[in-house]
C-alpha positions as CSV (number, residue, x, y, z in Angstrom):
1,M,117.6,142.5,142.7
2,T,114.9,140.0,143.8
3,V,112.0,139.3,141.5
4,R,108.6,139.2,143.2
5,A,106.5,136.7,141.4
6,L,102.8,135.6,142.1
7,L,102.2,132.0,141.4
8,I,98.5,131.0,140.9
9,D,98.1,127.3,140.6
10,D,95.9,124.8,142.4
11,D,98.5,121.9,142.1
12,V,100.1,121.9,145.4
13,R,103.0,119.6,144.7
14,F,103.8,121.3,141.4
15,A,103.7,124.8,143.1
16,D,106.0,123.5,145.8
17,L,108.6,122.3,143.3
18,L,108.4,125.7,141.3
19,A,108.5,127.8,144.4
20,S,111.5,126.0,145.8
21,Y,113.5,126.2,142.6
22,L,112.6,129.9,141.9
23,T,113.4,131.0,145.5
24,Q,116.9,129.5,145.2
25,N,117.4,131.6,142.1
26,G,116.4,135.0,143.2
27,V,112.7,134.9,142.7
28,H,110.5,135.6,145.7
29,V,107.2,133.6,145.2
30,T,103.8,134.3,146.7
31,R,101.4,131.5,146.1
32,A,97.6,131.4,145.6
33,G,95.7,128.2,145.3
34,D,92.8,129.2,143.0
35,G,91.9,132.0,140.7
36,L,89.9,134.1,143.2
37,K,92.7,133.9,145.7
38,G,95.0,134.8,143.0
39,V,93.1,138.0,142.0
40,E,92.9,139.0,145.7
41,A,96.6,138.4,146.3
42,F,97.4,140.5,143.3
43,E,95.3,143.4,144.5
44,R,96.9,143.3,147.9
45,G,100.5,143.1,146.8
46,S,103.0,144.4,144.3
47,F,104.5,141.9,141.8
48,D,107.0,142.0,139.0
49,I,105.5,138.9,137.2
50,V,102.4,136.7,137.4
51,L,102.8,132.9,136.8
52,L,99.2,131.7,136.1
53,D,97.8,128.2,135.6
54,V,94.8,128.0,133.1
55,M,92.9,125.1,134.5
56,M,91.7,125.8,138.1
57,P,88.6,125.5,140.0
58,G,86.3,128.6,140.3
59,I,87.4,131.2,137.9
60,D,90.0,129.8,135.4
61,G,93.3,131.3,134.4
62,L,91.8,133.0,131.4
63,E,89.4,135.0,133.5
64,V,92.1,135.8,136.0
65,C,94.3,137.0,133.2
66,R,91.5,139.2,131.9
67,R,90.9,140.8,135.4
68,I,94.6,141.4,136.1
69,R,95.1,142.9,132.6
70,A,92.2,145.3,133.2
71,K,94.1,146.8,136.1
72,S,97.8,146.3,135.3
73,S,100.3,145.8,132.7
74,V,102.4,143.4,134.9
75,P,103.9,140.6,132.8
76,I,101.9,137.4,132.8
77,V,103.3,133.9,131.9
78,M,100.5,131.3,131.6
79,L,101.1,127.7,132.6
80,T,98.8,124.9,131.5
81,A,98.6,121.2,130.7
82,R,96.6,122.1,127.7
83,G,98.4,122.2,124.4
84,D,95.4,123.3,122.4
85,E,96.3,126.2,120.1
86,T,93.0,127.9,120.8
87,D,93.8,128.2,124.5
88,R,97.2,129.7,123.6
89,V,95.7,132.2,121.2
90,V,92.9,133.2,123.7
91,G,95.5,133.7,126.6
92,L,97.8,135.8,124.4
93,E,94.7,137.9,123.1
94,L,93.7,138.6,126.7
95,G,97.2,140.0,127.4
96,A,99.4,137.1,128.5
97,D,103.1,137.7,127.6
98,D,104.2,134.1,127.3
99,Y,102.7,130.7,127.4
100,L,104.4,127.5,128.7
101,A,102.7,124.1,128.3
102,K,103.2,121.4,131.0
103,P,105.3,119.4,131.7
104,F,108.2,121.8,131.7
105,S,111.3,122.1,133.8
106,P,111.7,124.8,136.4
107,R,114.9,125.8,134.8
108,E,112.9,126.6,131.6
109,L,110.3,128.6,133.5
110,L,113.2,130.6,135.1
111,A,114.5,131.3,131.7
112,R,111.1,132.4,130.3
113,I,110.7,134.7,133.4
114,R,114.0,136.4,132.8
115,A,113.2,136.9,129.0
116,V,109.8,138.3,129.8
117,L,111.2,140.7,132.2
118,R,113.9,141.8,130.0
119,R,111.3,142.6,127.3
120,A,109.0,144.3,129.8
121,M,111.7,146.5,131.4
122,P,112.9,149.5,129.3
123,D,116.6,150.3,128.7
124,S,117.3,152.0,132.0
125,A,119.9,154.2,130.4
126,K,117.2,155.7,128.1
127,E,114.2,155.5,130.5
128,H,112.3,158.8,131.3
129,L,109.4,158.6,133.6
130,H,106.8,161.4,133.9
131,V,104.3,160.5,136.6
132,G,102.5,162.6,139.4
133,G,104.0,165.8,138.0
134,V,107.5,164.5,138.6
135,S,110.1,163.8,135.8
136,I,112.7,161.2,136.3
137,D,115.7,160.7,133.9
138,V,116.9,157.2,135.0
139,G,120.2,157.2,133.2
140,A,121.2,160.7,134.5
141,R,119.6,159.9,137.9
142,E,117.9,163.3,137.9
143,V,114.6,164.3,139.3
144,R,112.7,167.5,138.2
145,I,109.5,169.0,139.3
146,E,108.7,171.2,136.3
147,A,112.1,173.1,135.8
148,R,113.4,172.6,139.4
149,V,115.9,169.9,140.0
150,I,115.3,167.9,143.2
151,D,118.4,166.9,145.1
152,L,118.1,163.4,146.3
153,T,120.5,160.8,148.0
154,G,121.2,157.7,146.1
155,L,118.8,155.7,148.3
156,E,116.0,158.3,147.9
157,F,116.4,158.2,144.2
158,D,116.0,154.4,144.1
159,L,113.0,154.4,146.4
160,L,111.3,157.1,144.2
161,L,112.0,155.1,141.0
162,A,110.6,151.9,142.5
163,L,107.4,153.7,143.6
164,A,107.1,155.7,140.2
165,R,107.5,152.6,138.1
166,R,104.5,151.2,139.9
167,A,102.5,154.4,140.0
168,G,98.8,153.7,141.1
169,R,99.8,150.4,142.7
170,V,100.3,149.8,146.4
171,V,103.9,148.8,147.1
172,P,104.2,146.9,150.4
173,R,106.5,148.5,152.9
174,E,108.5,145.4,153.6
175,A,109.1,145.0,149.7
176,L,110.1,148.5,148.9
177,L,113.9,148.2,149.5
178,S,114.1,145.0,147.6
179,L,112.1,146.6,144.7
180,A,114.4,149.5,144.7
181,G,117.5,147.1,144.5
182,R,118.7,148.2,147.9
183,D,118.9,144.9,149.8
184,D,122.1,146.3,151.0
185,V,120.4,148.6,153.4
186,V,120.0,147.5,157.0
187,V,116.4,147.5,157.9
188,G,115.4,148.8,161.3
189,E,111.8,148.9,162.5
190,R,111.2,152.3,160.9
191,T,113.9,152.4,158.2
192,V,111.6,152.6,155.2
193,D,109.2,155.1,156.9
194,V,112.1,157.5,157.7
195,H,113.5,157.5,154.2
196,V,110.1,157.9,152.6
197,S,109.5,160.9,155.0
198,H,112.8,162.4,153.9
199,L,111.8,161.9,150.3
200,R,108.4,163.5,150.7
201,A,110.0,166.5,152.3
202,K,112.3,167.0,149.3
203,L,109.4,166.6,146.8
204,G,107.4,169.1,148.8
205,D,104.7,166.5,149.7
206,D,102.8,167.6,152.8
207,S,103.8,165.2,155.5
208,R,100.4,165.6,157.3
209,S,98.3,164.9,154.2
210,P,100.6,163.6,151.4
211,K,99.2,163.7,147.9
212,L,102.2,162.4,145.9
213,I,103.4,159.4,148.0
214,K,100.4,158.2,149.9
215,T,100.5,155.8,152.9
216,V,98.2,152.7,152.8
217,R,97.8,152.1,156.5
218,G,99.1,148.7,157.5
219,V,100.3,147.9,154.0
220,G,102.7,150.3,152.3
221,Y,102.8,153.2,149.8
222,V,101.3,154.2,146.6
223,F,102.6,156.8,144.2
224,A,100.1,159.1,142.5
225,K,99.7,158.7,138.8
226,E,98.4,162.3,138.3
227,A,99.9,165.5,139.5
228,P,98.2,166.8,142.7
229,N,96.5,170.1,142.5
230,S,98.9,171.8,144.7
231,E,101.2,174.8,144.7
232,R,104.1,172.6,145.6
233,V,104.5,171.5,141.9
234,S,104.4,175.0,140.6
């Protein structure tokens, strides 16, 4: 499955090097050249990890870390030329998951990314999600709304799981299949929309005014964190 990373760094040559290496190793990189653009990119997209430089013009990486952490628990790896212990401590106290001092090799960063994601992702065989009034037993691949078992196809389950794991965050339409681990699916112009429509129908979500899987026009979908006040979940 492709990892979606947001790289926030104002050093263009350095970012080119990292993006090239990571892309060759299964990490799709979205780049932002300063802190403000990084925050804006994070709010527009859906990412599995943020790679964040500390020393940048405008708002620095520590402030970007604080703003992202206030909205999301997405893993953050801080990248910096500073070796000062105080900076490392402040970054970790603000919620960074790891700290890598420059210079470092792209290979070392890739290893850190994989390690951070392993720690961040629960053991899928034991994972149970309860969001939006829907219960998901990942190991058993079983979905329930209260006591009722919802019969989903394999693809529908994978799409639901990808959305539920990112509840409250907008998932871009073009990224959803990849985040669901279904790069094997042939994508037509409306492939994702059709499958989401089928998923909504099985979950009892009103297709005309969905409350569980909402469409963000021109962007993608967002899964509700709280159960809608609707008879469909009773």
